[in-house]
C-alpha positions in Angstrom: 281.4 269.4 29.4 283.7 271.1 26.3 284.4 267.4 24.8 280.3 267.5 24.3 280.5 269.9 22.8 283.4 269.1 20.3 281.4 266.5 19.4 278.2 268.0 18.6 280.1 270.5 16.7 281.6 267.2 15.0 278.3 266.6 13.9 277.2 269.1 13.2 279.8 270.1 10.5 279.8 266.4 9.4 277.0 266.9 8.3 277.2 269.9 6.8 279.6 268.5 4.2 278.0 265.7 4.1 274.4 267.1 2.9 276.6 269.9 0.8 279.0 267.4 -1.1 275.4 265.0 -2.3 274.0 268.2 -3.8 276.4 268.5 -6.5 273.6 266.9 -9.3 271.2 270.8 -9.3 274.3 272.1 -11.2 274.7 269.3 -13.4 272.9 269.1 -16.4 270.5 266.0 -17.4 270.1 264.0 -20.4 266.3 264.3 -21.0 264.4 261.5 -23.3 264.7 263.9 -26.3 268.3 264.4 -26.2 268.2 259.8 -25.9 266.6 259.5 -28.7 267.6 262.3 -31.3 267.5 261.4 -34.9 266.2 257.2 -33.8 263.2 258.6 -36.5 265.3 259.7 -39.0 267.9 256.8 -38.7 265.5 253.7 -38.0 263.5 255.3 -41.8 267.2 255.6 -43.2 268.1 251.7 -42.4 265.1 250.8 -43.6 265.8 252.3 -46.8 268.7 250.4 -47.0 267.2 247.1 -46.3 264.6 247.1 -49.0 264.9 250.2 -51.5 262.4 248.4 -53.4 259.3 248.5 -51.0 257.6 251.5 -52.8 257.1 248.8 -55.1 254.7 246.7 -53.5 251.2 247.3 -53.6 249.7 244.7 -51.6 247.5 245.7 -48.3 250.1 245.3 -45.0 248.0 242.6 -43.2 247.1 243.5 -39.9 243.9 243.9 -38.1 240.6 243.4 -39.6 238.0 246.2 -39.6 235.9 244.8 -36.9 238.5 244.6 -33.9 240.1 248.1 -35.2 236.9 249.8 -34.5 235.6 247.5 -30.8 240.2 248.6 -30.0 239.4 252.1 -30.8 235.6 252.2 -29.4 237.6 251.0 -25.8 240.6 253.2 -26.0 238.4 256.0 -26.2 235.5 255.1 -24.1 238.1 255.0 -21.1 238.9 258.2 -20.7 234.8 258.8 -20.5 235.0 257.2 -18.0 235.3 259.0 -14.4 236.3 256.7 -11.1 236.1 258.3 -8.3 239.0 257.7 -5.7 238.8 257.0 -2.1 240.5 258.8 0.8 242.7 256.2 1.9 244.7 257.2 4.8 247.5 255.8 6.8 245.8 256.3 10.7 242.2 255.8 10.5 240.8 256.7 13.3 237.7 255.6 14.3 
């Protein structure tokens, strides 16, 4: 009888120590995406200016999508917010 109680107390004490040992992340501050990318846009602009310092002298238009394709894509993007799809409620256990 005493052995059974010692085993139960030992298991509970072990669970207590394990659960307290894994909760250290609550006290540590995690690095956010802003912290990881701090100054990235400044460094990119500086790198591009070093790479091509005479870029302001080039007055040719930038190649890319034409006006019609761009207008279609922007319209499609805006229409995506207008549509509301009703989500079907899915239960794990269907009782019928």
